[in-house]
Steps between C-alpha positions, in 0.01 A plus 500: 500500500299342224219415744475858617497633143230254403293597804532865420407454135196290606379772737557764234299297246215446740491865595515623142245239387270604785533867394426419133185299588369776729585775246260339257197593719380853402221739578294458183177706537340746748145633514413782739132571454214417542604407855313168499688387185845611619778240456872436454609221263838324518635293211768233497700535176711193570448128454533409869257524789586773753418469873358834620508421867648794694451742210322832544391821323567852609357839396573870532339816360668768294588712803616218724865395530448165681297199393216368713346154500248424226468112498680332793696175516213329671288521187774336287560209736483167312432672166675408177490628143538252220714539186347753258228536757305788659451595867209726578464721807163671517300727735167344415406135455618467138482167315812287553668758731795353688486764776198708597591794717222742591745773601689501169574870456611648169463863390631727226877576484607199711805275491485132597780250532512118530751350747598137558547322833858643525375857466642547151307711253379270216298756303380861538252724315387862529217688321358848470710784639733248654596372155641654183323272250203323665183708548229455760249254352140627481214322666431156352848471336832367614869547433650189328859389450590424137816387328628857449323704765161562661158572356165614635219271391196294610590268790605146432538327843655152475524535121757622247512875458329638189770594247876525466644848437836634385467864627461645851154510660462879482496478122226233487129610531293292738356200317155548656482860371544408130171555322430364154244714314325334205477685174198723457280399208302796360124444472344610171210744547154389400377638165248782533169455314468705186223769513199449268505749214176617327565592141306802368494669162602836642617647828166664569276210391305336779461123469149394413306320773273222389178429690294193566173444672462237761188363666624528854400828671716713730833420338802728507535730204834339406509129414757339742587241245559735203554863609444618139124427532237704686211312655148645430228383740151426366223757582300443812117491531490856639688625197235351271223694674710819496579487130147386402339783691743742344408382146127531573548848640692606193228364269216676687698824524570488122135440414388779724740743347387396151130552573563831680685635204223386265208594722246771405337752732115497522314801634125521567295792366151469627375159416742474206854381508792657312805304414820697487810343345817570677 
């Protein structure tokens, strides 16, 4: 009787111990898109190595009632996951992937489940419309298991998930969408130059303009260096002839007028002359 009881207890211990070890393997992270970066990550939360031979993953969409094959037993043959270790299943050739399956199909609003070699469900996860608290992850982000729920964040394959949370995923904004805006520092405007003011004695008084004579001909009337001066050009050779002739003409004309006014008329009477004063 004691032998039978001991045998039963031993079987029960082995069975329960086997269940506890397997229950420590969980679906830890899932990325849907881009397709080439799609992956499923498993994590061993226990301190013992778990043999994954004979294990498999199944998938169904929101409208399906039965699960179909996602990753078959053949892919898990001879695979193990170490204590506190990661196991990576990818569609593309990702670094350190444990299984690369080109036909790994994951879409929005799916449910996937992990089963052991006995066909028992070890872990299950749904997202999108198939879930009540896990949204569909956008392109380039993944859904990640945390201590108190799931978050949507930048992918972390074969690495710890980003942060721990204490509230459901629907109340946490995506980490990649948080934008830190630096404070805006106002820029002081440049000072405007003050206009030059000309002081005058009265409102109607015109400022006096000084003049200076320079030796260079054909200059502008306004000195470019000092606009308050006018530039007077020296007279040319033609102007000397003009003004000299004009002076001579005035002198001759004046003399002629003088003598005409003082002249006397002389008339001839026979061989005698008569002078008549005018």
